[in-house]
N, C-alpha and C positions, 0 to 999 in steps of 0.2 A: 106272499105269505111271510117271508122272512122280515120284511119291513113292518108288517102288522105285528108280528111277534115281538120285534125289537121295541116298537112303540109301547106295546102292552107291558112288557117287562121293565122298561126304563121309565115309563110314565112320561115320556117326552113325545108329545103329539104334534110337534112342529112340522114333521114331514107329511102331514095329511095331504097337502096339495100334490106332493110327489106320489103318494099312494093313489090319488085320483088319476094322475097321468098313467101310472102303471096299470091300474084297473082298466082304463080306457084303451090302452095299447093291447091289453089282453082280451078285448072284445066287450067289456062292460058298456052297456048303453043305458043303464038305469039312471035317469036324471036325479032322482032323490039321493042316491048314493054319491054320485059325482058332485052334485051341488053341496051336499053336506060336507064332503071332504075339502071342498074349495072355499067354503064360506069363512072368510077371515074374521068375522064377528062371532063365529061359533067357538064355544069353549069346549075343548075335547079333554076328556078325562078317562081313566080306566073305567070301563063299562060303556064306552062309546059303542052305539049299536052297530056301526059299520065294522069296526075292528072285531067286536065280539062275533059278528056274523061270519067274518072271514076265518076266525079261529075256532069256529064251531062252539062258541060259548053261549050263543043266543038260542 
């Protein structure tokens, strides 16, 4: 949660792959979420559905 909050507030989404690893370590098995976070071609901005979902903004 702290990583997602930091990314949201700083608008620096470069740690998305790290977030994917943390989510997987916490038991997340959702391929859509993990793939989205790890997709190097994906442009992440404030409003990213994964970060919003984690922060309860979705």
